[in-house]
PAFI-381165 format. One line per 4 residues: number of its first residue (from 0); their letters; for each residue x, y, z of N, C-alpha, C. Coordinates in steps of 0.001 Angstrom, whole numbers, plus 500000, padded with zeros to 6 digits. Each point is the difference from the previous one (the first is absolute). Layout:
REM residues N
NUM) a) X/Y/Z/X/Y/Z/X/Y/Z | ...
This chain:
REM residues 190
0) mtne) 501023/484805/525608/499797/499128/498340/501149/499350/500035 | 500295/498722/499049/501040/499063/500346/500297/500644/498449 | 501556/499210/500074/500330/500107/498679/499760/499319/498946 | 499455/498968/499779/498631/499635/499233/498779/501056/499619
4) dwrl) 499843/500755/500999/498633/500969/498979/500927/500635/499464 | 501530/500580/500165/500569/500810/498665/500350/499581/498960 | 499947/498625/499825/500410/499228/498754/498734/500896/498374 | 500917/499591/499051/498879/500928/498755/498732/499027/499799
8) esyd) 500021/498674/500527/498797/498577/499512/499088/501015/500924 | 500382/500631/501565/498867/500199/500511/498910/501203/499401 | 500729/500204/499092/498837/501643/499402/499402/499300/499023 | 500326/498691/499446/499386/499555/498865/498318/499683/499665
12) fdlp) 498700/500227/500294/499008/499522/499923/498827/500836/498909 | 498933/499227/500397/499368/500403/499069/498745/501017/500333 | 500139/501285/499334/499091/501037/499801/499290/500347/499336 | 498538/500008/499972/499061/499933/498666/499968/501275/499516
16) peli) 500277/499776/499007/500443/501651/498703/498654/501400/500332 | 499097/498976/500574/498631/501276/500407/500369/500828/500785 | 501082/499701/501180/500435/500576/501100/501373/500558/499902 | 500369/500153/498739/501236/500828/499891/499239/501170/499113
20) aqhp) 500481/501590/500898/499498/501043/499536/500377/500565/498417 | 499625/500062/498858/500306/500269/498793/500430/501759/500469 | 499522/500613/500464/500091/501647/500320/499584/500345/501270 | 501303/500821/500580/499988/500842/500928/498222/500404/500931
24) asrr) 500329/499942/501012/498378/500856/500922/500012/501176/499254 | 499195/500324/499744/499545/501339/499278/500085/501116/501146 | 500234/499597/500894/500172/501234/501208/501170/499039/500905 | 501505/500482/500170/500660/499687/500906/499542/499638/501151
28) dasr) 499362/500743/500894/499967/499803/500912/498392/498903/500269 | 499907/499318/498761/499191/498548/500049/501092/498490/499858 | 500989/500742/500028/500612/498784/499629/500140/498830/501540 | 500086/498903/499791/499617/498821/501045/501192/499717/500601
32) llrl) 500178/499877/501296/500844/499648/500665/499932/498699/500515 | 501090/498648/499837/499896/499107/500845/501297/500238/501453 | 499036/499256/500975/500831/500399/501180/500593/498256/500246 | 501093/499725/500875/500224/498599/500404/500107/500407/501783
36) sqtd) 498902/499427/500688/500697/500647/501508/501347/499524/500735 | 500738/500607/500374/501523/499266/500802/499625/499316/501286 | 498706/500141/500494/499716/499581/500852/499295/498194/500015 | 498880/499920/499145/499564/498751/499773/500176/499150/498246
40) gkfs) 500409/501005/499272/500373/499520/498978/498862/500020/498717 | 499189/501066/500517/498387/500100/499262/500243/500843/499295 | 499420/499976/498233/499914/500986/499175/498648/500903/500266 | 500052/501195/499612/498669/500726/500206/500085/501070/498743
44) hhqf) 499049/500525/499861/499665/500467/498558/499796/501533/500612 | 500581/500978/499381/499763/501629/500253/499880/500814/498472 | 499627/501103/500423/500234/500997/499135/501320/500697/500223 | 501127/500500/499064/500614/500724/500232/500217/501276/500953
48) peil) 499070/500968/500032/499885/500934/501183/499791/499436/501458 | 499985/498562/500310/500433/499377/501233/501346/499616/500249 | 500643/500514/499262/501178/499633/500403/500918/500524/501311 | 499466/500998/500229/500433/500721/501374/499389/499382/500987
52) dllp) 498549/499709/499861/499617/498881/501545/500964/499047/499701 | 500583/499108/498831/500512/498919/500647/501289/499877/500061 | 500775/501089/499617/501466/500320/500351/500369/499782/501452 | 500645/499500/501042/500450/499919/501455/500424/501494/500125
56) hncc) 499970/500437/501190/500578/500926/500600/501263/500716/499225 | 500439/500892/499912/501618/500317/499711/500928/498913/499047 | 498789/499146/499394/500912/499251/498908/500277/501060/498659 | 500978/499656/499311/501086/500492/498826/499048/499867/498826
60) lvln) 499353/500785/499085/499692/500127/498843/500639/500198/498931 | 500819/499087/498992/500598/500259/499189/499430/500105/498546 | 500267/501218/499373/499447/500014/498706/501009/500346/499170 | 499136/499128/498824/501180/499674/498959/499208/501185/498790
64) ntrv) 500927/501249/500058/499685/501173/499318/500572/500091/498473 | 500760/498732/500002/500083/499987/498205/499014/499898/498556 | 500303/501146/499334/499329/499663/498869/500117/499409/498916 | 498867/499479/499318/500050/498331/499050/500070/500853/498595
68) lpar) 501445/499558/499478/500088/500830/498471/498893/499082/499199 | 499860/500731/498865/499093/499452/498919/501006/499466/499075 | 500478/499039/500317/501565/499258/499446/499359/498705/499478 | 498931/499994/499238/499212/498383/499734/499813/500712/498294
72) llgh) 501289/499534/499207/499479/500364/498204/499728/499255/499253 | 499173/500484/498985/499477/499154/498916/500522/500194/499030 | 500797/499198/499235/500142/499813/498540/500599/499330/499292 | 500966/500113/498780/499924/499086/499247/501523/499849/499493
76) ragg) 499940/498740/499259/501892/499599/499636/499669/500309/498966 | 501630/500004/499539/500189/500842/498520/499247/499378/498818 | 499689/498642/500354/498849/499063/499013/498677/499901/500064 | 499557/501129/501163/498451/500200/500207/499380/499058/501108
80) geie) 500994/499250/500301/499799/498973/501436/498964/500839/501148 | 499258/499735/501083/500194/501065/500436/500282/499580/501468 | 500541/500720/500720/500465/499588/501430/499501/501088/500989 | 500182/499577/501195/499723/501023/501437/501307/499971/500482
84) allv) 500822/500937/500570/500830/500572/501068/499928/500334/501028 | 500269/499635/501024/500178/500367/501708/501009/500654/500224 | 500022/501411/500399/501830/500103/500672/500025/500025/500937 | 500939/499426/500336/500126/499075/501732/501459/501204/500780
88) teef) 500842/499729/499074/501471/501277/500617/500553/500594/499110 | 500192/501126/500625/501200/500642/498814/501044/499959/500249 | 500621/499238/499238/501573/499579/500042/500926/501118/499765 | 499780/501008/498773/500637/501018/499824/498865/501111/499645
92) pgtw) 500964/500901/499659/498630/501344/499720/499637/499545/498698 | 498510/500054/500025/499699/499521/498400/499561/498521/499531 | 500821/499052/501585/500015/498483/498988/499616/499079/501226 | 498918/500102/499813/499110/498566/500928/499680/498228/499918
96) salv) 500388/499471/501224/499556/498621/499922/498531/500308/500085 | 499558/498792/498950/498208/500249/499804/499680/498119/499864 | 499022/499925/500464/499278/498964/499788/499627/500207/498736 | 499768/499012/498699/499121/500282/499166/499749/498307/499724
100) rkag) 498427/500461/499489/499234/498904/499343/499941/500105/498761 | 499951/498338/499550/500124/499892/498757/501103/500575/499385 | 501237/499609/500711/501298/500379/499412/500924/498765/499080 | 499356/499570/500286/500514/498190/499089/500620/500276/498951
104) rikp) 500066/500800/499126/501236/499838/498990/500598/501366/499730 | 500246/500829/501214/500504/501385/500133/501419/500004/499888 | 500404/500649/499333/501862/499361/499732/500794/501509/500639 | 500892/499655/500403/501036/501269/500194/499952/500917/499159
108) gerl) 500162/500664/499944/499450/501646/499425/499279/500307/499282 | 498574/499106/500015/498763/499941/499394/499512/501965/500465 | 499683/500481/499377/499001/501442/500235/498503/499480/500003 | 500001/500828/501168/498266/499315/500914/499185/501709/499733
112) qffe) 498567/499739/499707/499541/501168/500130/498802/499995/500803 | 499914/501270/500577/498467/499853/501126/499356/500933/499904 | 498928/499796/499850/498574/501254/500242/499677/500560/498549 | 500299/498940/498628/499716/500809/498797/501238/500602/499774
116) gklf) 501261/499800/500327/501359/500840/499718/500005/500960/500589 | 499110/500847/501374/500339/500248/500358/501628/500124/501293 | 500446/498604/499847/500930/499635/501167/500455/498761/499068 | 501953/500337/500211/500386/498884/499282/501209/499653/501024
120) aral) 500445/498646/500109/501028/499623/500578/500853/498689/498757 | 501284/499758/500910/500451/499191/499106/500433/499080/500942 | 499664/498353/499904/500475/499223/500478/501428/499380/500347 | 500411/500632/501224/501541/499737/499937/500332/498131/500324
124) erne) 499464/499104/501104/500132/499107/500397/499088/499542/500919 | 500074/498361/500200/499223/499209/501094/500928/500045/501073 | 499597/500281/501389/500726/499700/500716/499423/498989/500804 | 501087/499273/501176/499940/498897/500500/498464/499685/500607
128) eghw) 499650/500941/500080/498459/500073/500907/498637/499766/499159 | 500240/499863/498353/499124/500349/498946/499580/501170/499822 | 500177/501007/500254/499909/501721/500009/501004/500276/498934 | 499232/500891/499112/500920/500289/498509/500058/501389/500587
132) llef) 501306/500577/499745/500550/501279/500135/499256/500270/498899 | 499929/501619/500111/499720/500998/498824/499682/501356/500458 | 500862/500289/498634/500720/501211/499900/498876/500972/499270 | 499597/500975/500471/499117/500739/499478/500714/501317/499266
136) veae) 499194/500500/498768/500273/501219/499384/499276/501108/500750 | 501128/500540/499577/499386/501550/500854/499960/499599/501272 | 501052/499672/500630/499769/499526/501395/499816/501255/501058 | 500931/501097/499372/498936/500904/501087/498731/500628/500463
140) rlse) 499061/499479/498864/498539/500600/500397/499500/498309/499872 | 500747/498922/500588/499082/499151/500719/498711/500015/500969 | 500676/500853/500607/499016/499987/501518/498493/500543/499214 | 500437/501526/499291/498803/500227/499457/499243/499498/499174
144) nleq) 500836/499019/499254/499185/498830/498878/499453/499366/500851 | 500399/499032/501288/499146/499106/500628/498694/501071/500630 | 500387/500744/500754/498380/500899/500427/499080/500521/499030 | 500248/500103/498785/499575/499927/498811/498906/499195/499446
148) fglp) 501665/498958/499767/498816/498502/499073/499839/498795/500754 | 501136/500140/501142/499847/498849/500343/499099/499026/501526 | 499649/499114/500004/498629/499303/500827/500375/499644/501274 | 499149/499532/500734/500161/500067/501447/500105/498359/500048
152) plpp) 501123/499602/500661/500113/498306/499930/499072/499686/501713 | 498615/499282/498917/499382/499769/500761/500493/497990/500506 | 499408/499701/500981/500268/498862/500537/499594/498997/499117 | 500615/498701/499630/499537/499012/499169/498314/499453/499847
156) yikr) 499817/500410/501759/498696/499594/500107/498842/500573/499220 | 500155/501072/499518/498957/501051/499638/499820/499960/498516 | 499034/499559/499287/500202/499287/498869/499624/501419/498997 | 500312/500137/499180/499497/501110/498896/500687/500146/498837
160) kkpk) 498660/500081/498967/500767/500275/498479/500549/501326/500138 | 500248/500086/498370/500382/501148/499902/499149/501064/500637 | 500608/500768/501228/499305/500884/500595/499757/501494/499350 | 498756/500745/499683/499648/501416/499048/500992/501000/501363
164) eeqi) 499669/501122/499162/501299/501224/500710/499159/500172/501709 | 498573/500168/499720/499513/500360/501825/500751/498757/500743 | 499532/498557/499608/500249/499350/500845/501649/499952/500387 | 500766/500172/499039/501513/500444/500671/500033/501183/500984
168) lqdr) 499881/500807/499324/499810/501343/501102/499281/499606/501473 | 498975/499087/499592/499734/499957/501865/500668/498653/500597 | 500390/499703/499230/501139/498658/500152/501512/500757/500805 | 500018/501356/499245/501608/500275/500372/499530/500774/501503
172) eryq) 498963/500535/500125/499385/500778/501198/499499/499056/501392 | 499474/498849/499548/499740/499464/501093/500758/498771/500564 | 500885/499535/499072/501160/498569/500101/501135/501347/500958 | 500053/500729/500459/500955/500812/500809/499252/500452/501163
176) tcya) 501035/499490/501022/499464/501135/501195/499885/501114/500240 | 498988/500555/500802/499560/500953/499914/501161/501433/500248 | 501137/498919/501204/501070/500857/500436/501282/499757/498786 | 499489/499185/498892/501389/500136/499593/500579/501518/498973
180) svpg) 501408/499305/500518/500833/501476/499774/501600/499686/499329 | 500552/499131/500230/501405/499843/499735/499977/498836/498802 | 499913/500352/499096/500111/498850/498516/501015/499003/500491 | 499488/498889/499310/500848/499351/499912/499710/498029/499981
184) aiaa) 498839/500185/500704/499609/498478/500083/499316/499221/498569 | 500276/499390/499652/499357/499094/498582/498518/499088/500399 | 499774/500104/501217/498229/499528/500560/499719/500633/501392 | 498875/499852/499773/499009/500936/501186/500434/498876/500685
188) pt) 499952/500227/501912/499642/500003/500699/498830/499148/500031 | 500040/498839/500748/498198/498658/499910/500073/499797/501556
């Protein structure tokens, strides 16, 4: 590969929407696998159970065992406007840097509510990256509240209207690797 291949523009291409799976395979072992041959540079299509046959002898396979946090929060501003927050980094206990959609008029000090008033935060400030610093009420229960009310952060190419409870539960399981054990990721490995 050349340096040109690593430029961000190299990854900009048309992908027909009908080729983007909106749900994971019903069985994990039915997941598709795309292989790039190091010898001839050709692509080949496989099923995931074939992975051991495709890996070189004595190779090292590194698995990401990070568990994705249900860190996507649906809520409202004090005036009623809808917002959506994705918790990115815990800066201090109970205080998170978050990407907030529809945050245009949020003011520092404003109280935000999530999940029909089951979770509250105060918007402290917007940082240089454009993230809002959110200080959560009952910070000691935040992990428990996220597990109970938080939504899985799906990739932006997954288009869902307001998901129903059954779909949320399915997404929580299916967008997690089967060996996920260490909490902390804000996105599933894809």
